[in-house]
A tleap script that builds the chain and sets N, CA, C and O, in Angstrom:
source leaprc.protein.ff14SB
mol = sequence {
  NMET ALA LYS HIE PHE PHE SER TYR ILE ALA
  GLY ALA PHE SER GLN ALA ALA LYS ALA LEU
  GLY LEU ILE ALA ALA CYS ALA LEU ALA GLY
  PHE VAL LEU THR LEU PRO LEU TRP ARG PHE
  ALA THR SER LEU PRO SER LEU TYR THR ALA
  LEU VAL LEU VAL PHE SER GLY GLY TYR ILE
  LEU TYR LYS ILE ALA ALA ALA VAL LYS LYS
  SER THR TRP LYS ARG THR LEU CYS PHE VAL
  LEU ARG ILE VAL ILE ILE ALA SER GLY LEU
  THR ALA SER ILE ALA LEU VAL PHE ALA GLY
  ALA ARG PHE ILE ALA ILE PRO VAL VAL ILE
  ILE ILE PRO VAL LEU CYS ILE ILE CYS SER
  ARG LEU LEU GLN ASP GLY CGLN
}
set mol.1.N position { 163.141 62.603 231.266 }
set mol.1.CA position { 162.555 61.494 231.818 }
set mol.1.C position { 161.708 61.782 233.201 }
set mol.1.O position { 160.739 61.121 233.573 }
set mol.2.N position { 162.297 62.942 233.900 }
set mol.2.CA position { 161.601 63.576 234.913 }
set mol.2.C position { 160.531 64.307 234.628 }
set mol.2.O position { 159.577 64.416 235.398 }
set mol.3.N position { 160.637 65.024 233.167 }
set mol.3.CA position { 159.419 65.852 232.614 }
set mol.3.C position { 158.084 65.190 232.474 }
set mol.3.O position { 156.986 65.668 232.758 }
set mol.4.N position { 158.386 63.908 231.945 }
set mol.4.CA position { 157.378 63.095 231.631 }
set mol.4.C position { 156.713 62.600 232.825 }
set mol.4.O position { 155.495 62.445 232.911 }
set mol.5.N position { 157.486 62.380 233.667 }
set mol.5.CA position { 156.907 61.994 235.053 }
set mol.5.C position { 156.210 62.935 235.728 }
set mol.5.O position { 155.144 62.615 236.255 }
set mol.6.N position { 156.715 64.280 235.822 }
set mol.6.CA position { 155.929 65.255 236.471 }
set mol.6.C position { 154.568 65.502 235.666 }
set mol.6.O position { 153.503 65.837 236.186 }
set mol.7.N position { 154.793 65.276 234.305 }
set mol.7.CA position { 153.369 65.811 233.603 }
set mol.7.C position { 152.233 64.558 233.715 }
set mol.7.O position { 151.020 64.733 233.607 }
set mol.8.N position { 152.835 63.374 233.935 }
set mol.8.CA position { 151.859 62.176 234.304 }
set mol.8.C position { 151.332 62.472 235.683 }
set mol.8.O position { 150.137 62.286 235.912 }
set mol.9.N position { 152.157 62.928 236.633 }
set mol.9.CA position { 151.716 63.117 237.962 }
set mol.9.C position { 150.541 64.391 238.030 }
set mol.9.O position { 149.446 64.316 238.588 }
set mol.10.N position { 151.087 65.539 237.317 }
set mol.10.CA position { 150.096 66.508 237.078 }
set mol.10.C position { 148.701 66.284 236.506 }
set mol.10.O position { 147.629 66.785 236.846 }
set mol.11.N position { 149.003 65.370 235.514 }
set mol.11.CA position { 147.609 64.910 234.806 }
set mol.11.C position { 146.773 64.002 235.609 }
set mol.11.O position { 145.545 64.023 235.518 }
set mol.12.N position { 147.400 63.218 236.380 }
set mol.12.CA position { 146.484 62.353 237.296 }
set mol.12.C position { 145.933 63.081 238.283 }
set mol.12.O position { 144.722 62.929 238.442 }
set mol.13.N position { 146.591 63.952 239.102 }
set mol.13.CA position { 145.990 65.027 239.928 }
set mol.13.C position { 144.926 65.852 239.368 }
set mol.13.O position { 143.917 66.172 239.997 }
set mol.14.N position { 145.175 66.179 238.196 }
set mol.14.CA position { 144.002 67.042 237.687 }
set mol.14.C position { 142.888 65.999 237.299 }
set mol.14.O position { 141.787 66.404 237.672 }
set mol.15.N position { 142.848 65.013 236.785 }
set mol.15.CA position { 141.725 63.894 236.723 }
set mol.15.C position { 140.960 63.765 238.090 }
set mol.15.O position { 139.749 63.861 238.285 }
set mol.16.N position { 142.041 63.507 239.046 }
set mol.16.CA position { 141.430 63.372 240.425 }
set mol.16.C position { 140.577 64.622 240.871 }
set mol.16.O position { 139.425 64.500 241.287 }
set mol.17.N position { 141.195 65.778 240.759 }
set mol.17.CA position { 140.434 67.045 240.976 }
set mol.17.C position { 139.172 66.971 240.151 }
set mol.17.O position { 138.067 67.168 240.656 }
set mol.18.N position { 139.339 66.700 238.949 }
set mol.18.CA position { 137.852 66.754 238.268 }
set mol.18.C position { 136.921 65.983 238.708 }
set mol.18.O position { 135.758 66.346 238.880 }
set mol.19.N position { 137.396 64.769 238.942 }
set mol.19.CA position { 136.393 63.692 239.549 }
set mol.19.C position { 135.822 64.347 241.010 }
set mol.19.O position { 134.622 64.420 241.276 }
set mol.20.N position { 136.832 64.773 241.838 }
set mol.20.CA position { 136.070 65.273 242.918 }
set mol.20.C position { 135.225 66.299 242.831 }
set mol.20.O position { 134.276 66.449 243.601 }
set mol.21.N position { 135.498 67.033 241.934 }
set mol.21.CA position { 134.827 68.305 241.759 }
set mol.21.C position { 133.241 67.884 241.167 }
set mol.21.O position { 132.195 68.450 241.483 }
set mol.22.N position { 133.356 67.023 240.464 }
set mol.22.CA position { 132.015 66.281 239.615 }
set mol.22.C position { 131.258 65.667 240.910 }
set mol.22.O position { 130.054 65.898 241.019 }
set mol.23.N position { 131.828 65.001 241.758 }
set mol.23.CA position { 131.326 64.312 242.932 }
set mol.23.C position { 130.672 65.377 243.839 }
set mol.23.O position { 129.563 65.185 244.338 }
set mol.24.N position { 131.320 66.400 244.020 }
set mol.24.CA position { 130.928 67.503 244.779 }
set mol.24.C position { 129.709 68.466 244.353 }
set mol.24.O position { 128.951 69.061 245.119 }
set mol.25.N position { 129.704 68.474 242.887 }
set mol.25.CA position { 128.767 69.119 242.345 }
set mol.25.C position { 127.352 68.396 242.255 }
set mol.25.O position { 126.225 68.879 242.357 }
set mol.26.N position { 127.771 67.063 242.027 }
set mol.26.CA position { 126.492 65.957 242.065 }
set mol.26.C position { 125.798 66.041 243.421 }
set mol.26.O position { 124.593 66.272 243.520 }
set mol.27.N position { 126.487 65.874 244.306 }
set mol.27.CA position { 126.059 65.896 245.885 }
set mol.27.C position { 125.285 67.207 246.315 }
set mol.27.O position { 124.229 67.350 246.932 }
set mol.28.N position { 126.231 68.167 245.743 }
set mol.28.CA position { 125.493 69.573 245.962 }
set mol.28.C position { 124.040 69.750 245.327 }
set mol.28.O position { 123.090 70.194 245.971 }
set mol.29.N position { 123.983 69.416 244.198 }
set mol.29.CA position { 122.797 69.341 243.416 }
set mol.29.C position { 121.740 68.656 243.854 }
set mol.29.O position { 120.575 69.054 243.882 }
set mol.30.N position { 122.285 67.301 244.301 }
set mol.30.CA position { 121.314 66.391 245.073 }
set mol.30.C position { 120.669 67.104 246.255 }
set mol.30.O position { 119.443 67.178 246.342 }
set mol.31.N position { 121.389 67.566 247.054 }
set mol.31.CA position { 121.026 68.268 248.297 }
set mol.31.C position { 120.202 69.621 248.028 }
set mol.31.O position { 119.363 69.985 248.852 }
set mol.32.N position { 120.438 70.306 246.941 }
set mol.32.CA position { 119.810 71.544 246.628 }
set mol.32.C position { 118.317 70.878 246.192 }
set mol.32.O position { 117.363 71.387 246.782 }
set mol.33.N position { 118.079 70.070 245.471 }
set mol.33.CA position { 116.935 69.577 244.850 }
set mol.33.C position { 115.994 68.782 245.755 }
set mol.33.O position { 114.771 68.742 245.623 }
set mol.34.N position { 116.740 68.132 246.725 }
set mol.34.CA position { 115.889 67.121 247.567 }
set mol.34.C position { 115.456 67.836 248.930 }
set mol.34.O position { 114.446 67.505 249.550 }
set mol.35.N position { 116.370 68.902 249.350 }
set mol.35.CA position { 115.719 69.337 250.579 }
set mol.35.C position { 114.700 70.038 250.704 }
set mol.35.O position { 114.028 69.880 251.723 }
set mol.36.N position { 114.221 71.176 249.543 }
set mol.36.CA position { 112.960 71.522 249.730 }
set mol.36.C position { 111.905 70.576 249.326 }
set mol.36.O position { 110.758 70.778 249.724 }
set mol.37.N position { 112.152 69.645 248.637 }
set mol.37.CA position { 111.003 68.583 248.178 }
set mol.37.C position { 110.882 67.848 249.574 }
set mol.37.O position { 109.709 67.593 249.849 }
set mol.38.N position { 111.786 67.452 250.505 }
set mol.38.CA position { 111.636 66.802 251.792 }
set mol.38.C position { 110.859 67.662 252.662 }
set mol.38.O position { 109.879 67.212 253.257 }
set mol.39.N position { 111.215 68.832 252.775 }
set mol.39.CA position { 110.684 69.654 253.702 }
set mol.39.C position { 109.035 69.837 253.331 }
set mol.39.O position { 108.163 69.843 254.201 }
set mol.40.N position { 108.789 69.974 251.973 }
set mol.40.CA position { 107.319 70.266 251.629 }
set mol.40.C position { 106.593 68.824 251.836 }
set mol.40.O position { 105.402 68.786 252.144 }
set mol.41.N position { 107.303 67.728 251.667 }
set mol.41.CA position { 106.736 66.494 251.884 }
set mol.41.C position { 106.371 66.053 253.283 }
set mol.41.O position { 105.406 65.334 253.543 }
set mol.42.N position { 107.261 66.569 254.199 }
set mol.42.CA position { 106.970 66.372 255.459 }
set mol.42.C position { 106.169 67.423 256.287 }
set mol.42.O position { 105.628 67.149 257.358 }
set mol.43.N position { 106.142 68.631 255.706 }
set mol.43.CA position { 105.265 69.565 256.506 }
set mol.43.C position { 103.732 69.617 255.811 }
set mol.43.O position { 102.772 69.916 256.522 }
set mol.44.N position { 103.573 69.341 254.532 }
set mol.44.CA position { 102.332 69.237 254.134 }
set mol.44.C position { 102.061 68.035 253.221 }
set mol.44.O position { 101.920 68.142 252.002 }
set mol.45.N position { 101.999 66.889 253.896 }
set mol.45.CA position { 101.928 65.517 253.062 }
set mol.45.C position { 100.795 65.345 252.348 }
set mol.45.O position { 100.978 64.678 251.329 }
set mol.46.N position { 99.485 65.779 252.560 }
set mol.46.CA position { 98.529 65.532 251.710 }
set mol.46.C position { 98.501 66.442 250.590 }
set mol.46.O position { 98.045 66.181 249.477 }
set mol.47.N position { 98.995 67.473 250.945 }
set mol.47.CA position { 99.123 68.523 249.504 }
set mol.47.C position { 100.138 68.017 248.678 }
set mol.47.O position { 99.981 68.095 247.459 }
set mol.48.N position { 101.469 67.354 249.284 }
set mol.48.CA position { 102.229 66.860 248.303 }
set mol.48.C position { 101.992 65.753 247.670 }
set mol.48.O position { 102.503 65.629 246.557 }
set mol.49.N position { 101.203 64.723 248.181 }
set mol.49.CA position { 100.535 63.395 247.767 }
set mol.49.C position { 99.688 64.124 246.548 }
set mol.49.O position { 99.824 63.863 245.353 }
set mol.50.N position { 98.998 64.866 246.981 }
set mol.50.CA position { 97.819 65.351 245.861 }
set mol.50.C position { 98.556 65.986 244.586 }
set mol.50.O position { 98.135 65.774 243.449 }
set mol.51.N position { 99.691 66.784 244.847 }
set mol.51.CA position { 100.201 67.359 243.607 }
set mol.51.C position { 101.059 66.346 243.050 }
set mol.51.O position { 101.250 66.454 241.838 }
set mol.52.N position { 101.640 65.361 243.655 }
set mol.52.CA position { 102.585 64.257 242.893 }
set mol.52.C position { 101.462 63.264 242.126 }
set mol.52.O position { 101.686 62.787 241.013 }
set mol.53.N position { 100.216 63.020 242.886 }
set mol.53.CA position { 99.395 62.455 241.963 }
set mol.53.C position { 98.725 62.996 240.531 }
set mol.53.O position { 98.508 62.276 239.556 }
set mol.54.N position { 98.455 64.380 240.621 }
set mol.54.CA position { 98.058 65.198 239.666 }
set mol.54.C position { 99.075 65.237 238.668 }
set mol.54.O position { 98.757 65.015 237.500 }
set mol.55.N position { 100.296 65.499 238.982 }
set mol.55.CA position { 101.381 65.571 237.888 }
set mol.55.C position { 101.658 64.229 237.261 }
set mol.55.O position { 101.988 64.216 236.075 }
set mol.56.N position { 101.568 63.200 237.870 }
set mol.56.CA position { 101.539 61.721 237.679 }
set mol.56.C position { 100.539 61.343 236.681 }
set mol.56.O position { 100.762 60.736 235.634 }
set mol.57.N position { 99.369 61.784 237.132 }
set mol.57.CA position { 98.232 61.595 236.098 }
set mol.57.C position { 98.097 62.290 234.892 }
set mol.57.O position { 97.471 61.759 233.974 }
set mol.58.N position { 98.641 63.514 234.745 }
set mol.58.CA position { 98.656 64.483 233.727 }
set mol.58.C position { 99.669 63.791 232.753 }
set mol.58.O position { 99.480 63.630 231.547 }
set mol.59.N position { 100.673 63.443 233.398 }
set mol.59.CA position { 101.956 62.718 232.392 }
set mol.59.C position { 101.129 61.668 231.856 }
set mol.59.O position { 100.705 61.754 230.703 }
set mol.60.N position { 100.830 60.562 232.689 }
set mol.60.CA position { 100.225 59.477 232.115 }
set mol.60.C position { 98.919 59.775 231.110 }
set mol.60.O position { 98.692 58.918 230.256 }
set mol.61.N position { 98.253 60.677 231.159 }
set mol.61.CA position { 97.361 61.060 230.110 }
set mol.61.C position { 97.748 61.820 229.170 }
set mol.61.O position { 96.981 61.934 228.214 }
set mol.62.N position { 98.935 62.507 229.153 }
set mol.62.CA position { 99.668 62.949 227.958 }
set mol.62.C position { 100.161 61.968 226.885 }
set mol.62.O position { 100.184 62.059 225.657 }
set mol.63.N position { 100.594 60.887 227.830 }
set mol.63.CA position { 101.401 59.626 227.026 }
set mol.63.C position { 100.395 58.917 226.305 }
set mol.63.O position { 100.654 58.587 225.147 }
set mol.64.N position { 99.215 58.610 226.835 }
set mol.64.CA position { 98.070 58.017 226.425 }
set mol.64.C position { 97.611 58.747 225.261 }
set mol.64.O position { 97.385 58.134 224.218 }
set mol.65.N position { 97.452 60.002 225.344 }
set mol.65.CA position { 96.898 60.899 224.303 }
set mol.65.C position { 97.861 61.028 222.998 }
set mol.65.O position { 97.421 61.092 221.850 }
set mol.66.N position { 99.143 61.054 223.318 }
set mol.66.CA position { 100.155 60.918 222.295 }
set mol.66.C position { 100.262 59.504 221.501 }
set mol.66.O position { 100.598 59.448 220.318 }
set mol.67.N position { 99.979 58.511 222.192 }
set mol.67.CA position { 100.062 57.098 221.714 }
set mol.67.C position { 98.681 56.912 221.068 }
set mol.67.O position { 98.602 56.063 220.180 }
set mol.68.N position { 97.581 57.608 221.409 }
set mol.68.CA position { 96.431 57.368 220.453 }
set mol.68.C position { 96.341 58.101 219.182 }
set mol.68.O position { 95.778 57.769 218.138 }
set mol.69.N position { 97.010 59.173 219.474 }
set mol.69.CA position { 97.154 60.003 218.133 }
set mol.69.C position { 98.162 59.281 217.136 }
set mol.69.O position { 98.056 59.592 215.950 }
set mol.70.N position { 99.086 58.390 217.479 }
set mol.70.CA position { 99.726 57.790 216.409 }
set mol.70.C position { 99.430 56.486 216.054 }
set mol.70.O position { 100.113 55.887 215.223 }
set mol.71.N position { 98.297 55.898 216.711 }
set mol.71.CA position { 97.901 54.580 216.274 }
set mol.71.C position { 96.633 54.579 215.501 }
set mol.71.O position { 96.047 55.637 215.273 }
set mol.72.N position { 96.210 53.494 215.112 }
set mol.72.CA position { 95.090 53.223 214.165 }
set mol.72.C position { 93.786 53.104 215.172 }
set mol.72.O position { 93.887 52.812 216.364 }
set mol.73.N position { 92.649 53.357 214.546 }
set mol.73.CA position { 91.463 53.179 215.241 }
set mol.73.C position { 91.115 51.807 216.045 }
set mol.73.O position { 90.626 51.716 217.171 }
set mol.74.N position { 91.523 50.711 215.111 }
set mol.74.CA position { 91.380 49.317 215.758 }
set mol.74.C position { 92.300 49.105 216.666 }
set mol.74.O position { 91.890 48.334 217.534 }
set mol.75.N position { 93.538 49.524 216.851 }
set mol.75.CA position { 94.479 49.267 217.847 }
set mol.75.C position { 94.035 50.247 219.131 }
set mol.75.O position { 94.221 49.842 220.279 }
set mol.76.N position { 93.514 51.393 218.907 }
set mol.76.CA position { 92.961 51.922 219.928 }
set mol.76.C position { 91.688 51.476 220.490 }
set mol.76.O position { 91.446 51.573 221.693 }
set mol.77.N position { 91.017 51.075 219.791 }
set mol.77.CA position { 89.733 50.242 220.352 }
set mol.77.C position { 90.170 49.034 221.085 }
set mol.77.O position { 89.773 48.789 222.225 }
set mol.78.N position { 90.832 48.427 220.555 }
set mol.78.CA position { 91.426 47.124 221.323 }
set mol.78.C position { 92.138 47.237 222.510 }
set mol.78.O position { 92.007 46.351 223.355 }
set mol.79.N position { 92.982 48.325 222.740 }
set mol.79.CA position { 93.393 48.744 223.850 }
set mol.79.C position { 92.582 49.053 225.084 }
set mol.79.O position { 92.817 48.765 226.258 }
set mol.80.N position { 91.387 49.827 224.448 }
set mol.80.CA position { 90.238 50.391 225.490 }
set mol.80.C position { 89.603 49.141 225.697 }
set mol.80.O position { 89.325 48.942 226.880 }
set mol.81.N position { 89.286 48.227 224.902 }
set mol.81.CA position { 88.618 47.097 225.324 }
set mol.81.C position { 89.534 46.198 226.218 }
set mol.81.O position { 88.941 45.559 227.087 }
set mol.82.N position { 90.731 46.070 226.146 }
set mol.82.CA position { 91.578 45.310 227.080 }
set mol.82.C position { 91.347 46.011 228.436 }
set mol.82.O position { 90.914 45.330 229.366 }
set mol.83.N position { 91.601 47.301 228.613 }
set mol.83.CA position { 91.333 48.010 229.765 }
set mol.83.C position { 90.410 47.769 230.453 }
set mol.83.O position { 90.474 47.601 231.671 }
set mol.84.N position { 89.165 47.706 229.601 }
set mol.84.CA position { 87.767 47.638 230.119 }
set mol.84.C position { 87.523 46.015 230.647 }
set mol.84.O position { 86.821 45.685 231.603 }
set mol.85.N position { 88.216 45.207 229.852 }
set mol.85.CA position { 88.052 43.778 230.210 }
set mol.85.C position { 88.845 43.603 231.487 }
set mol.85.O position { 88.288 43.011 232.411 }
set mol.86.N position { 90.114 44.062 231.650 }
set mol.86.CA position { 90.801 43.763 232.726 }
set mol.86.C position { 90.192 44.482 234.379 }
set mol.86.O position { 90.186 44.124 235.557 }
set mol.87.N position { 89.777 45.553 233.655 }
set mol.87.CA position { 89.348 46.457 235.062 }
set mol.87.C position { 87.960 45.656 235.590 }
set mol.87.O position { 87.770 45.298 236.752 }
set mol.88.N position { 87.049 45.464 234.472 }
set mol.88.CA position { 85.757 44.800 234.890 }
set mol.88.C position { 85.821 43.444 235.805 }
set mol.88.O position { 85.155 43.155 236.799 }
set mol.89.N position { 87.037 42.575 235.007 }
set mol.89.CA position { 87.314 41.320 235.278 }
set mol.89.C position { 87.752 41.367 236.974 }
set mol.89.O position { 87.172 40.734 237.857 }
set mol.90.N position { 88.715 42.123 237.130 }
set mol.90.CA position { 89.334 42.298 238.651 }
set mol.90.C position { 88.350 42.979 239.424 }
set mol.90.O position { 88.511 42.764 240.625 }
set mol.91.N position { 87.416 43.704 239.167 }
set mol.91.CA position { 86.419 44.133 240.005 }
set mol.91.C position { 85.555 43.060 240.367 }
set mol.91.O position { 85.180 42.849 241.520 }
set mol.92.N position { 85.216 42.321 239.273 }
set mol.92.CA position { 84.101 41.171 239.540 }
set mol.92.C position { 84.885 40.079 240.575 }
set mol.92.O position { 84.306 39.478 241.480 }
set mol.93.N position { 86.129 39.969 240.294 }
set mol.93.CA position { 86.897 38.791 241.139 }
set mol.93.C position { 86.921 39.352 242.587 }
set mol.93.O position { 86.876 38.618 243.575 }
set mol.94.N position { 86.993 40.667 242.640 }
set mol.94.CA position { 87.295 41.360 244.063 }
set mol.94.C position { 85.948 41.146 244.640 }
set mol.94.O position { 85.809 40.469 245.659 }
set mol.95.N position { 84.946 41.700 244.024 }
set mol.95.CA position { 83.776 41.657 244.587 }
set mol.95.C position { 83.152 40.116 245.075 }
set mol.95.O position { 82.572 39.902 246.140 }
set mol.96.N position { 83.370 39.350 244.249 }
set mol.96.CA position { 82.921 37.713 244.453 }
set mol.96.C position { 83.863 37.396 245.955 }
set mol.96.O position { 83.302 36.947 246.955 }
set mol.97.N position { 85.116 37.656 245.925 }
set mol.97.CA position { 85.898 37.247 246.950 }
set mol.97.C position { 85.342 37.896 248.283 }
set mol.97.O position { 85.209 37.220 249.303 }
set mol.98.N position { 85.003 39.330 248.219 }
set mol.98.CA position { 84.539 39.945 249.442 }
set mol.98.C position { 82.944 39.325 249.635 }
set mol.98.O position { 82.359 39.416 250.714 }
set mol.99.N position { 82.347 38.694 248.447 }
set mol.99.CA position { 80.987 38.050 248.980 }
set mol.99.C position { 81.225 36.706 249.538 }
set mol.99.O position { 80.371 36.089 250.175 }
set mol.100.N position { 82.471 36.248 249.266 }
set mol.100.CA position { 82.622 34.743 249.945 }
set mol.100.C position { 82.478 33.754 248.934 }
set mol.100.O position { 82.302 32.576 249.243 }
set mol.101.N position { 82.541 34.163 247.653 }
set mol.101.CA position { 82.328 33.124 246.646 }
set mol.101.C position { 83.866 33.152 245.832 }
set mol.101.O position { 84.057 33.435 244.650 }
set mol.102.N position { 84.808 32.794 246.790 }
set mol.102.CA position { 86.067 32.633 246.134 }
set mol.102.C position { 86.360 31.769 244.983 }
set mol.102.O position { 87.180 32.013 244.098 }
set mol.103.N position { 85.474 30.555 245.103 }
set mol.103.CA position { 85.907 29.574 244.072 }
set mol.103.C position { 85.241 29.999 242.612 }
set mol.103.O position { 85.600 29.446 241.572 }
set mol.104.N position { 84.239 31.032 242.646 }
set mol.104.CA position { 83.689 31.172 241.563 }
set mol.104.C position { 84.585 32.664 240.904 }
set mol.104.O position { 84.434 33.096 239.761 }
set mol.105.N position { 85.470 33.231 241.914 }
set mol.105.CA position { 86.264 34.203 241.587 }
set mol.105.C position { 87.635 33.751 240.383 }
set mol.105.O position { 88.162 34.420 239.494 }
set mol.106.N position { 87.872 32.344 240.850 }
set mol.106.CA position { 88.963 31.847 240.139 }
set mol.106.C position { 88.661 31.729 238.515 }
set mol.106.O position { 89.498 32.113 237.698 }
set mol.107.N position { 87.553 31.237 238.173 }
set mol.107.CA position { 87.446 31.282 236.586 }
set mol.107.C position { 87.173 32.610 236.008 }
set mol.107.O position { 87.300 32.827 234.803 }
set mol.108.N position { 86.803 33.489 236.852 }
set mol.108.CA position { 86.666 34.964 236.277 }
set mol.108.C position { 88.055 35.406 235.980 }
set mol.108.O position { 88.308 35.963 234.911 }
set mol.109.N position { 89.030 35.165 236.946 }
set mol.109.CA position { 90.423 35.623 236.869 }
set mol.109.C position { 90.898 34.825 235.724 }
set mol.109.O position { 91.675 35.448 235.001 }
set mol.110.N position { 90.643 33.617 235.364 }
set mol.110.CA position { 91.226 32.863 234.422 }
set mol.110.C position { 90.563 33.343 233.029 }
set mol.110.O position { 91.270 33.271 232.023 }
set mol.111.N position { 89.466 33.747 232.937 }
set mol.111.CA position { 88.636 34.398 231.694 }
set mol.111.C position { 89.470 35.800 231.254 }
set mol.111.O position { 89.600 36.159 230.083 }
set mol.112.N position { 89.905 36.383 232.199 }
set mol.112.CA position { 90.476 37.710 231.755 }
set mol.112.C position { 91.391 37.655 230.485 }
set mol.112.O position { 91.117 38.277 229.458 }
set mol.113.N position { 92.460 36.892 230.625 }
set mol.113.CA position { 93.457 36.756 229.488 }
set mol.113.C position { 92.952 36.315 228.200 }
set mol.113.O position { 93.388 36.644 227.097 }
set mol.114.N position { 91.791 35.375 228.512 }
set mol.114.CA position { 91.186 34.707 227.107 }
set mol.114.C position { 90.587 35.767 226.405 }
set mol.114.O position { 90.713 35.951 225.194 }
set mol.115.N position { 89.780 36.624 227.362 }
set mol.115.CA position { 89.136 37.556 226.670 }
set mol.115.C position { 89.848 38.534 225.998 }
set mol.115.O position { 89.401 39.053 224.975 }
set mol.116.N position { 91.138 38.894 226.581 }
set mol.116.CA position { 91.964 39.870 225.873 }
set mol.116.C position { 92.594 39.279 224.833 }
set mol.116.O position { 92.835 40.063 223.915 }
set mol.117.N position { 92.950 38.140 224.659 }
set mol.117.CA position { 93.459 37.249 223.434 }
set mol.117.C position { 92.384 37.426 222.318 }
set mol.117.O position { 92.649 37.946 221.235 }
set mol.118.N position { 91.095 36.935 222.676 }
set mol.118.CA position { 89.900 37.181 221.711 }
set mol.118.C position { 89.975 38.426 221.067 }
set mol.118.O position { 90.092 38.581 219.851 }
set mol.119.N position { 89.892 39.436 222.039 }
set mol.119.CA position { 89.795 40.776 221.589 }
set mol.119.C position { 90.979 41.127 220.482 }
set mol.119.O position { 90.769 41.565 219.351 }
set mol.120.N position { 92.182 40.854 221.027 }
set mol.120.CA position { 93.285 41.350 220.230 }
set mol.120.C position { 93.193 40.457 218.789 }
set mol.120.O position { 93.491 41.108 217.787 }
set mol.121.N position { 92.856 39.198 218.597 }
set mol.121.CA position { 92.646 38.483 217.502 }
set mol.121.C position { 91.463 38.958 216.591 }
set mol.121.O position { 91.675 38.994 215.379 }
set mol.122.N position { 90.365 39.286 217.020 }
set mol.122.CA position { 89.222 39.808 216.398 }
set mol.122.C position { 89.446 41.325 215.757 }
set mol.122.O position { 88.706 41.780 214.885 }
set mol.123.N position { 90.427 41.942 216.246 }
set mol.123.CA position { 90.551 43.467 216.032 }
set mol.123.C position { 91.966 43.534 215.478 }
set mol.123.O position { 92.576 44.594 215.616 }
set mol.124.N position { 92.669 42.300 214.739 }
set mol.124.CA position { 93.906 42.393 214.388 }
set mol.124.C position { 94.061 43.351 213.069 }
set mol.124.O position { 93.090 43.369 212.312 }
set mol.125.N position { 95.077 44.063 212.766 }
set mol.125.CA position { 95.385 44.853 211.586 }
set mol.125.C position { 95.521 43.798 210.460 }
set mol.125.O position { 96.021 42.694 210.678 }
set mol.126.N position { 95.105 44.141 209.377 }
set mol.126.CA position { 95.532 43.180 208.161 }
set mol.126.C position { 94.731 41.959 207.811 }
set mol.126.O position { 94.950 41.309 206.789 }
set mol.127.N position { 93.912 41.702 208.577 }
set mol.127.CA position { 93.025 40.561 208.347 }
set mol.127.C position { 91.460 40.751 208.315 }
set mol.127.O position { 90.725 39.783 208.121 }
savepdb mol mol.pdb
quit
């Protein structure tokens, strides 16, 4: 009976030691990875921002290129048209708001999803 009790206690302490070791390793890894990035971001914020934007933009372009390779030309065209419709509609509505024509900007914002739906319906696959 005592043998089982001591093996249970030893196993519990072993599991606790492993958990504490894992917590310490995670904290150390976080510190080792975060400290240089923090120092870089605080000492050269403009360069850090530029590098983050370049890496983020590169990743986004990579994902877009991979998605375009997998899809059909109709889906790609529909996606590009949606981007153009949304960007131009938002640009027009912002320009109208800054020009003082707020009430004209409201229908422009309402027309954006309507044009996106029409674009997707016209370019549907299989019809």
